Residue, then its C-alpha position, 0 to 999 in steps of 0.5 A: m499500500t502507499k505510503l502517505r507520508g505527512l497526512p494527519a491520521v484522519a486524512a490517511c483514513a480518508a486516502m483509504l476511501v479514495m482507494l475503494a473508488l479506483c474499481r470500474p465497471a465496463a460503463a460503455q457496455e451498460s448504456n445505450i449506444d444510442d444515448w451520446i453526445r459530441f463534445s470537444g470534437y469527439i463522441w462519448i458514450l453516456r452511461n445509463t443505469e437503473e441498479p446500484a453499481g460500481p464506483m460505490n453502489n451508483r445509478f446513473a443517468g445520461d443526456g439531459r438529466s446528469v449529462v448536459l451539453n450547454p449553448d456554449k459548447s461546455l459540458t455540465l456533470t451534475l447529480s440529479r434526483q428522480g423520486t428518492r433516487y440519485y443518479g450521477g453522470e458519466a461520459v465515456l470517449s467512444r475510442a482509445l487515443g494512444y499515447g500523448t497529452y490529455i487535458f481537461r479544463v475545468r470551469t469549476g473551482l472543485e474545492r467547492l464541490d459537495p463533499n460526498l461527492v467524487l469527480g473522475l477525470f481517468s482512462y479506463s479498460n475492460r480488458d481482462k487485465k491487472g490496473f485496466d489501464e487506469v490513469d486517474i485524476e480525482f477529486s472528493a473529500w470522500g463523504m468526510p465533511d470535516l476534510p477539504v475536498r483534495g485531488q489525488y493523481a493515481v496509477q493502477p494498481y494503487s496498492l503499490d508504493g508511488h502509485l498514489s499522490l495527493f495534492d490541495l486545491d487552489p483555494g481561489g478556484g476558478m478555471t483550471s487545467y488538469s492533465f497527463d501526458w502519457g508516454k511508454d515509459r512515464i506519466e507526467f501529471l501537471s494542474w495549472k490555473g487557467y486555460g493556457p498551454r501546458p507550462a514549463t517546469g517552474s512555471p507560477s501557474i503550475l498548481s500540482a505536478w507528479t511523475f509516475a516512472g520506472v516500472r516494467d509494466m506500464p498501463d497501455p492508452r492504446r487499449a483504454s477509453i477517457c471517462m469523465n464521471l461525477y458520483l456519490a462517494d457510497k452516501p445516500g445523497p449530497a451532504g448539502s454543503g457544496l456544489t453537485s455540478v461541474v462544468i468541464d469546458s473542453f477536452q483536448f488530446l495532443k497526439k505524440 
């Protein structure tokens, strides 16, 4: 298990809950193939489920409910409600893109996210392979209202030392870019203020950075699709003390 150096006990407990969220279903297989949208120039399949499923026993609703394509071409993921049931939102890219830089530009200040919600920006493959070629950027307080919302970078399998890195969010919020540059021998995570190009090392706009490297069995982006989701962290509903919607202005892929 990854060592969480320098974290207080309560934060370490929260990180344990983070790890429970890192097992994904084959979302696209559960969805109606007719439920799709075009966002940032790509086709995305929207997940629809009526029975609780992973992650964390959530239900998901598609176009116009928990996933909304806005007039300005941005995308909103929201926790919707129908009767007593809550539905998360998930969009899955229709194809794998391969080696390159993946950038998510998020308008919402994620430090204001409801503590019971999780936002995931990640890759996933349903192939029978350890780790599922999964690379994660996630944000949550993991259902602990006394903890701040934090971010994490992770590469499956998360339980190995050096596969998980936690980071603090910008208290000023606002538009932020989150990315990973996926190469054959390393994955370089980077988050920065604004929507400018990926900044150089040492730039004051950088909020967090982490490099995953030095392993023999790297995940392969040629087998995995990009996913974006918003869901409950194993809770019956939102805590009511934060945002339950996230606006993503764009997704960008720069091929190597």
